[in-house]
C-alpha positions in Angstrom: 0.0 0.0 0.0 1.4 3.4 -0.9 1.4 6.1 1.8 -0.1 9.5 1.3 3.3 11.1 1.8 4.8 8.9 -0.8 2.2 10.0 -3.3 2.9 13.6 -2.5 6.6 13.2 -3.0 6.1 11.4 -6.2 3.9 14.0 -7.6 6.3 16.7 -6.4 9.3 15.0 -8.2 7.1 14.6 -11.3 6.3 18.3 -11.2 10.0 19.2 -10.8 10.8 17.0 -13.8 8.1 18.6 -15.9 9.3 22.0 -15.1 12.9 21.0 -15.8 12.0 19.6 -19.2 9.8 22.6 -20.2 12.4 25.2 -19.0 15.3 23.3 -20.6 13.6 23.6 -24.0 13.2 27.4 -23.4 16.8 27.8 -22.2 18.3 25.9 -25.3 15.8 27.4 -27.6 14.3 31.0 -27.6 16.3 32.1 -24.5 19.7 30.9 -25.8 22.2 33.8 -25.5 19.8 36.2 -23.8 20.9 35.4 -20.3 24.6 35.6 -21.1 24.3 38.8 -23.2 22.4 40.5 -20.4 24.1 39.4 -17.3 27.6 38.9 -18.5 27.4 42.6 -19.6 26.4 43.5 -16.0 29.2 41.4 -14.7 32.2 43.1 -16.4 35.3 44.2 -14.5 37.6 46.9 -15.8 41.0 45.4 -16.8 43.2 48.1 -18.5 43.4 50.7 -21.3 45.1 50.0 -24.4 45.6 51.9 -27.7 42.6 52.0 -30.1 42.6 49.4 -33.0 40.5 49.2 -36.1 37.3 47.6 -35.3 37.1 48.6 -31.5 33.8 50.0 -30.3 33.9 53.8 -30.3 31.8 53.7 -27.0 34.8 52.1 -25.3 37.0 55.1 -25.8 38.6 56.5 -22.6 38.4 60.1 -23.4 40.6 61.3 -20.4 43.5 59.1 -21.4 43.0 60.0 -25.1 43.2 63.7 -24.2 46.2 63.2 -22.2 48.2 61.0 -24.5 47.0 62.6 -27.8 46.0 59.2 -29.3 42.8 57.2 -28.8 42.8 54.6 -26.2 39.9 52.3 -25.3 39.0 50.6 -22.0 39.3 47.0 -21.9 37.0 44.9 -19.7 36.9 41.1 -18.8 34.0 39.0 -17.7 33.9 38.1 -14.1 34.8 34.5 -13.7 31.5 33.5 -12.3 28.2 35.2 -11.4 25.9 34.3 -8.6 22.0 34.2 -8.8 20.0 34.4 -5.7 16.1 33.9 -5.7 14.3 35.5 -2.9 11.0 33.7 -2.9 7.8 34.7 -1.2 6.1 31.9 0.6 3.2 33.8 1.9 -0.4 32.3 1.7 -1.4 34.5 -1.2 1.0 32.9 -3.4 -0.6 29.4 -3.2 -4.1 30.4 -4.2 -5.6 31.7 -7.5 -8.2 31.2 -10.2 -5.9 29.7 -12.9 -4.3 26.3 -13.5 -1.1 27.4 -11.8 -0.8 29.3 -8.5 1.5 32.2 -8.2 4.0 29.9 -6.5 4.0 27.3 -9.3 4.5 30.2 -11.8 7.3 31.5 -9.8 8.9 28.1 -9.7 8.9 28.1 -13.5 10.5 31.6 -13.7 13.2 30.4 -11.3 13.8 27.3 -13.2 14.3 29.0 -16.6 16.8 31.5 -14.9 18.5 28.8 -12.9 19.0 26.5 -15.9 20.4 29.4 -17.8 22.9 30.0 -15.0 23.9 26.4 -14.9 24.7 26.5 -18.7 26.9 29.6 -18.1 28.7 27.9 -15.1 27.2 30.3 -12.5 26.0 29.8 -9.0 22.4 29.6 -7.9 20.9 30.1 -4.4 17.7 30.5 -2.6 16.2 32.6 0.2 12.7 31.5 1.0 10.7 33.8 3.3 7.4 35.0 4.5 7.4 37.1 7.7 11.0 35.8 8.3 13.4 33.8 6.4 12.3 30.2 6.3 15.2 28.6 4.5 18.5 29.7 3.1 20.3 27.6 0.3 23.8 28.9 -0.2 24.7 29.5 -3.9 26.5 26.7 -5.7 27.1 25.4 -9.1 25.7 22.5 -11.0 22.4 21.0 -12.2 21.6 18.8 -9.3 21.9 21.9 -6.9 19.7 23.9 -9.2 17.1 21.1 -9.3 17.2 21.0 -5.4 16.5 24.7 -5.4 13.5 24.2 -7.8 12.1 21.4 -5.5 12.4 23.8 -2.6 10.5 26.4 -4.5 7.6 24.0 -4.8 7.8 21.9 -1.6 8.4 24.5 1.2 5.1 25.1 3.1 3.4 28.5 2.4 1.3 30.2 5.0 0.8 33.5 6.8 1.4 37.1 5.7 4.4 38.3 3.9 7.2 40.8 4.8 9.8 41.5 2.2 12.2 43.5 4.5 13.7 40.6 6.5 14.6 38.6 3.3 16.2 41.6 1.7 18.2 42.4 4.9 19.3 38.9 5.3 20.5 38.7 1.6 22.5 42.0 2.2 24.2 40.3 5.2 25.1 36.8 3.7 25.8 37.9 0.2 29.0 39.9 0.4 30.0 39.9 -3.3 27.9 41.6 -5.9 25.1 39.1 -7.0 22.0 39.2 -9.2 19.1 39.0 -6.8 15.5 38.0 -8.1 12.8 39.1 -5.6 9.9 36.9 -6.6 6.7 37.9 -5.0 3.1 39.1 -5.5 4.1 42.4 -3.6 0.9 42.3 -1.6 2.8 44.0 1.3 4.2 47.3 2.1 7.1 48.6 4.1 10.0 47.3 2.0 11.3 50.1 0.0 14.0 51.2 2.4 15.4 47.6 2.7 15.2 47.2 -1.0 17.0 50.3 -1.8 19.9 49.5 0.5 20.1 46.0 -1.0 20.1 47.5 -4.5 23.1 49.6 -3.7 25.3 46.5 -3.5 23.5 44.1 -5.8 21.7 43.9 -9.1 18.1 43.5 -7.9 15.2 42.5 -10.1 11.7 42.6 -8.8 9.6 39.7 -10.3 6.0 40.8 -9.7 3.5 38.0 -10.2 0.1 39.3 -11.4 -2.7 36.8 -10.7 -6.0 36.5 -12.5 -7.9 37.6 -9.4 -6.5 41.0 -9.9 -9.1 41.3 -12.8 -11.7 38.7 -12.2 -14.0 37.7 -15.1 -17.6 39.0 -15.1 -19.8 36.8 -12.8 -22.6 37.0 -10.3 -21.9 36.6 -6.6 -18.3 35.7 -5.6 -17.3 34.3 -2.3 -13.8 35.4 -1.6 -11.4 35.0 1.2 -8.2 36.7 2.2 -5.6 33.8 2.3 -3.4 35.6 4.6 -5.8 37.3 7.1 -8.6 34.7 6.8 -11.4 37.3 6.3 -14.2 36.0 3.9 -16.7 38.1 2.2 -19.3 37.9 -0.8 -19.0 40.3 -3.7 -21.7 41.2 -6.1 -19.6 41.1 -9.2 -22.6 41.8 -11.4 -22.6 45.4 -10.0 -20.7 48.0 -12.0 -20.0 49.9 -8.9 -18.4 47.1 -7.2 -16.3 46.3 -10.2 -15.2 49.8 -10.6 -14.2 50.2 -6.9 -12.2 46.9 -7.1 -10.4 48.0 -10.3 -9.5 51.4 -8.8 -7.9 49.7 -5.7 -5.9 47.3 -7.9 -4.8 50.3 -10.1 -3.7 52.3 -7.0 -1.7 49.2 -5.7 0.0 48.8 -9.0 0.9 52.4 -9.3 2.2 52.5 -5.7 4.3 49.4 -6.1 5.8 50.6 -9.4 6.6 54.0 -7.9 8.3 52.3 -4.9 10.4 50.1 -7.2 11.3 53.0 -9.4 12.4 55.1 -6.3 14.5 52.1 -5.1 16.2 52.0 -8.6 15.2 48.4 -9.1 14.1 46.8 -12.6 10.7 45.1 -12.7 9.6 41.9 -14.5 5.9 41.5 -14.5 4.8 38.0 -14.9 1.1 37.3 -15.7 -0.1 34.1 -13.8 -2.1 32.5 -16.8 -5.9 32.0 -16.6 -5.5 28.9 -18.9 -2.4 26.8 -19.6 0.0 28.8 -21.8 3.4 27.4 -22.6 4.8 30.9 -23.3 3.5 32.4 -20.1 7.0 32.4 -18.5 9.0 32.9 -21.7 7.4 36.0 -22.7 8.2 38.3 -19.6 11.8 36.8 -19.3 12.4 37.6 -23.0 11.0 41.0 -22.7 13.1 41.7 -19.7 16.3 40.5 -21.6 15.4 42.8 -24.5 14.9 45.8 -22.2 18.4 45.2 -20.6 20.1 44.8 -24.1 18.3 48.0 -25.4 19.3 49.9 -22.3 22.9 48.8 -22.5 23.1 49.6 -26.2 22.0 53.2 -25.4 24.7 53.8 -22.9 
């Protein structure tokens, strides 16, 4: 007889495998080169200046040295030998609900899988800080596929409950990660009081806010809806056929989005919005990651 726990473990491992297979196809297909071009560009160290040679990028000219010497010189950079990706994953109760086929947490796991496997292909390290009101688990960054898959397993398996607070995880990351790293803060951002901690963390690290936008932010038209706050536990009934109720709800969502985007902008942190799909969509994760890569590449080209 198979125990219930064994069934749960088998289902979890099967889900990890499915996500790995799906993400590997994306990493070796449409995302190939995107990760390395974006993050290798962010992980360059100044090496030396040398005399300009035909074919050099004019943007690399060191104008101070050129003016002093009287001949054009360019700055030479080298890739850092390795980069570190650290996922800060929200485990709060709101991440486990939802109207679609995937919860926000399952969508977050797929985002982490694509980025982690891209890091593995580039021989970079991957780590995890899982949190809600406090840090629940810390997985120090390491290299290798088996380690990345263990991180992915934790993204799915760690219990989610309670309200979220992003500040403790950001403060913890700033303490334990001394060298500059790429931090992906993965959350639905249904919390406040995190901007100061985020700003301080972003001074040392390249922080990207992955904001998960769930279908319940814009429910489909229906009659009476019974809803519950997964973090506070309060339940209520909404008359969703009422235009006044829908307009008030839409205004609250718009205010929250505007407030969150303003706080991220003031913290000087890039944002990657990921729509949690209403129906199964194989490109739901690829689209926002590729859009983020393109944004970073275009911004780099303009500098």
